[in-house]
N, CA, C and O of each residue as an XYZ file, in Angstrom:
300
protein
N       0.816     -1.198      0.000
C       0.000      0.000      0.000
C       0.858      1.259      0.000
O       0.547      2.225     -0.696
N       1.943      1.251      0.783
C       2.821      2.418      0.821
C       3.457      2.670     -0.530
O       3.657      3.820     -0.922
N       3.780      1.589     -1.252
C       4.390      1.747     -2.566
C       3.423      2.412     -3.537
O       3.833      3.247     -4.342
N       2.141      2.051     -3.471
C       1.133      2.672     -4.331
C       1.007      4.160     -4.034
O       0.887      4.976     -4.948
N       1.036      4.505     -2.754
C       0.962      5.918     -2.376
C       2.184      6.686     -2.868
O       2.072      7.827     -3.315
N       3.341      6.056     -2.783
C       4.564      6.704     -3.252
C       4.514      6.928     -4.761
O       4.905      7.988     -5.250
N       4.036      5.936     -5.487
C       3.924      6.070     -6.938
C       2.918      7.166     -7.289
O       3.174      7.988     -8.169
N       1.781      7.178     -6.606
C       0.772      8.214     -6.855
C       1.330      9.600     -6.554
O       1.079     10.553     -7.292
N       2.085      9.705     -5.472
C       2.694     10.985     -5.112
C       3.703     11.426     -6.177
O       3.772     12.607     -6.519
N       4.474     10.488     -6.691
C       5.433     10.797     -7.764
C       4.706     11.265     -9.025
O       5.136     12.216     -9.678
N       3.618     10.602     -9.360
C       2.836     10.992    -10.537
C       2.285     12.403    -10.356
O       2.319     13.210    -11.284
N       1.781     12.696     -9.169
C       1.258     14.034     -8.890
C       2.357     15.088     -9.044
O       2.110     16.174     -9.568
N       3.553     14.769     -8.594
C       4.681     15.698     -8.729
C       5.026     15.925    -10.197
O       5.267     17.057    -10.614
N       5.049     14.863    -10.967
C       5.345     14.986    -12.400
C       4.285     15.826    -13.092
O       4.613     16.701    -13.893
N       3.012     15.569    -12.790
C       1.929     16.357    -13.389
C       2.055     17.833    -13.020
O       1.877     18.710    -13.865
N       2.363     18.098    -11.754
C       2.513     19.480    -11.309
C       3.686     20.163    -12.013
O       3.575     21.314    -12.434
N       4.797     19.458    -12.138
C       5.963     20.035    -12.804
C       5.692     20.301    -14.280
O       6.117     21.323    -14.819
N       4.988     19.383    -14.930
C       4.639     19.593    -16.337
C       3.684     20.775    -16.476
O       3.806     21.571    -17.407
N       2.746     20.885    -15.563
C       1.832     22.034    -15.582
C       2.595     23.342    -15.427
O       2.303     24.323    -16.111
N       3.567     23.354    -14.533
C       4.377     24.561    -14.342
C       5.151     24.902    -15.616
O       5.265     26.073    -15.979
N       5.677     23.892    -16.290
C       6.384     24.114    -17.550
C       5.449     24.713    -18.595
O       5.793     25.689    -19.261
N       4.262     24.120    -18.733
C       3.284     24.662    -19.685
C       2.911     26.094    -19.322
O       2.771     26.943    -20.202
N       2.753     26.363    -18.047
C       2.408     27.714    -17.624
C       3.524     28.688    -18.001
O       3.252     29.791    -18.474
N       4.755     28.292    -17.798
C       5.888     29.140    -18.177
C       5.925     29.403    -19.679
O       6.407     30.446    -20.120
N       5.414     28.453    -20.463
C       5.373     28.587    -21.921
C       4.077     29.242    -22.407
O       3.821     29.293    -23.610
N       3.265     29.740    -21.480
C       1.971     30.360    -21.778
C       0.997     29.388    -22.444
O       0.138     29.802    -23.224
N       1.129     28.110    -22.139
C       0.197     27.080    -22.623
C      -0.790     26.793    -21.493
O      -0.790     25.719    -20.892
N      -1.621     27.784    -21.231
C      -2.489     27.730    -20.069
C      -3.556     26.643    -20.163
O      -3.869     25.997    -19.162
N      -4.108     26.439    -21.333
C      -5.132     25.407    -21.502
C      -4.568     24.017    -21.230
O      -5.282     23.140    -20.742
N      -3.313     23.817    -21.539
C      -2.669     22.535    -21.283
C      -2.305     22.377    -19.797
O      -2.326     21.270    -19.258
N      -1.978     23.480    -19.159
C      -1.543     23.442    -17.759
C      -2.695     23.161    -16.798
O      -2.527     22.413    -15.835
N      -3.841     23.742    -17.045
C      -4.939     23.665    -16.079
C      -5.358     22.232    -15.727
O      -5.439     21.911    -14.541
N      -5.627     21.359    -16.703
C      -6.048     20.005    -16.309
C      -4.957     19.219    -15.573
O      -5.259     18.321    -14.788
N      -3.706     19.557    -15.825
C      -2.618     18.889    -15.114
C      -2.587     19.307    -13.647
O      -2.381     18.474    -12.764
N      -2.791     20.588    -13.392
C      -2.892     21.045    -12.003
C      -4.076     20.376    -11.312
O      -3.965     19.936    -10.167
N      -5.207     20.302    -12.006
C      -6.399     19.698    -11.415
C      -6.163     18.232    -11.056
O      -6.554     17.781     -9.979
N      -5.528     17.496    -11.952
C      -5.275     16.071    -11.700
C      -4.252     15.896    -10.573
O      -4.417     15.036     -9.708
N      -3.201     16.711    -10.590
C      -2.202     16.655     -9.517
C      -2.851     16.945     -8.169
O      -2.571     16.274     -7.176
N      -3.705     17.935     -8.146
C      -4.399     18.301     -6.915
C      -5.289     17.157     -6.432
O      -5.291     16.835     -5.244
N      -6.034     16.551     -7.331
C      -6.927     15.448     -6.955
C      -6.141     14.272     -6.372
O      -6.545     13.678     -5.373
N      -5.036     13.953     -6.997
C      -4.208     12.843     -6.503
C      -3.650     13.167     -5.128
O      -3.727     12.347     -4.213
N      -3.092     14.352     -4.983
C      -2.478     14.712     -3.697
C      -3.508     14.794     -2.578
O      -3.233     14.384     -1.451
N      -4.695     15.323     -2.881
C      -5.735     15.381     -1.855
C      -6.128     13.975     -1.407
O      -6.314     13.728     -0.216
N      -6.251     13.063     -2.358
C      -6.658     11.697     -2.027
C      -5.568     10.952     -1.251
O      -5.854     10.263     -0.272
N      -4.333     11.095     -1.690
C      -3.226     10.344     -1.091
C      -2.733     10.984      0.211
O      -2.429     10.280      1.173
N      -2.656     12.308      0.238
C      -2.029     12.989      1.370
C      -3.013     13.636      2.339
O      -2.675     13.872      3.499
N      -4.211     13.920      1.878
C      -5.186     14.627      2.711
C      -5.174     16.117      2.429
O      -4.196     16.665      1.921
N      -6.265     16.750      2.763
C      -6.457     18.169      2.433
C      -5.494     19.112      3.146
O      -5.213     20.199      2.641
N      -4.995     18.726      4.282
C      -4.161     19.621      5.093
C      -2.662     19.503      4.811
O      -1.863     20.205      5.430
N      -2.279     18.641      3.903
C      -0.853     18.398      3.655
C      -0.220     19.581      2.913
O      -0.855     20.158      2.031
N       1.015     19.948      3.254
C       1.698     21.061      2.583
C       1.847     20.879      1.071
O       1.830     21.866      0.336
N       1.989     19.649      0.593
C       2.128     19.441     -0.852
C       0.839     19.734     -1.600
O       0.872     20.067     -2.785
N      -0.284     19.616     -0.929
C      -1.559     20.024     -1.521
C      -1.571     21.545     -1.683
O      -2.017     22.071     -2.702
N      -1.082     22.228     -0.675
C      -1.021     23.693     -0.718
C      -0.123     24.187     -1.857
O      -0.397     25.221     -2.466
N       0.934     23.453     -2.136
C       1.842     23.850     -3.220
C       1.111     23.834     -4.555
O       1.221     24.777     -5.339
N       0.366     22.765     -4.812
C      -0.384     22.683     -6.070
C      -1.430     23.795     -6.126
O      -1.605     24.440     -7.160
N      -2.118     24.014     -5.015
C      -3.126     25.076     -4.982
C      -2.516     26.444     -5.287
O      -3.120     27.264     -5.978
N      -1.332     26.673     -4.775
C      -0.654     27.955     -4.996
C      -0.408     28.177     -6.481
O      -0.745     29.233     -7.017
N       0.176     27.188     -7.145
C       0.502     27.362     -8.556
C      -0.740     27.360     -9.438
O      -0.790     28.058    -10.451
N      -1.733     26.582     -9.055
C      -2.992     26.583     -9.799
C      -3.670     27.954     -9.666
O      -4.200     28.481    -10.643
N      -3.651     28.517     -8.477
C      -4.220     29.855     -8.272
C      -3.478     30.903     -9.089
O      -4.099     31.809     -9.644
N      -2.163     30.791     -9.168
C      -1.395     31.733     -9.997
C      -1.803     31.625    -11.464
O      -1.905     32.633    -12.163
N      -2.032     30.401    -11.922
C      -2.494     30.212    -13.297
C      -3.852     30.874    -13.496
O      -4.054     31.593    -14.475
N      -4.778     30.639    -12.582
C      -6.114     31.217    -12.714
C      -6.062     32.747    -12.724
O      -6.798     33.394    -13.468
N      -5.216     33.299    -11.921
C      -5.070     34.762    -11.930
C      -4.506     35.239    -13.269
O      -4.939     36.256    -13.810
N      -3.549     34.503    -13.787
C      -2.912     34.885    -15.052
C      -3.907     34.865    -16.208
O      -3.806     35.668    -17.136
N      -4.871     33.941    -16.149
C      -5.837     33.840    -17.249
C      -7.151     34.554    -16.909
O      -8.206     34.240    -17.460
N      -7.061     35.506    -16.005
C      -8.189     36.376    -15.643
C      -9.377     35.619    -15.063
O     -10.530     35.944    -15.347
N      -9.088     34.612    -14.252
C     -10.135     33.889    -13.523
C      -9.824     33.960    -12.030
O      -9.869     32.973    -11.297
N      -9.506     35.191    -11.627
C      -9.073     35.447    -10.245
C     -10.122     35.009     -9.217
O      -9.756     34.527     -8.145
N     -11.410     35.164     -9.518
C     -12.450     34.785     -8.569
C     -12.388     33.296     -8.231
O     -12.656     32.908     -7.094
N     -12.045     32.480     -9.189
C     -11.917     31.039     -8.957
C     -10.706     30.736     -8.085
O     -10.722     29.776     -7.315
N      -9.679     31.527     -8.197
C      -8.458     31.311     -7.435
C      -8.679     31.571     -5.953
O      -8.021     30.960     -5.111
N      -9.577     32.450     -5.635
C      -9.846     32.813     -4.244
C     -10.689     31.750     -3.568
O     -10.515     31.496     -2.376
N     -11.583     31.135     -4.289
C     -12.508     30.157     -3.693
C     -11.838     28.898     -3.512
O     -12.442     27.942     -3.025
């Protein structure tokens, strides 16, 4: 079970890093679903209060602000 969680956590990290790369390249439509999937995995594996969940939320919120969806970033 721990190995599955570790693999899921690694996948979430890869998705988040790829999303950040797309965001840096202004490929916002490509970045958003990757942040969403990374967030879903981390919430399920780590729980809502884990710092790694907050990291994904931070970068996802920055993306939403960049694409003029600031209201979604606050909620």
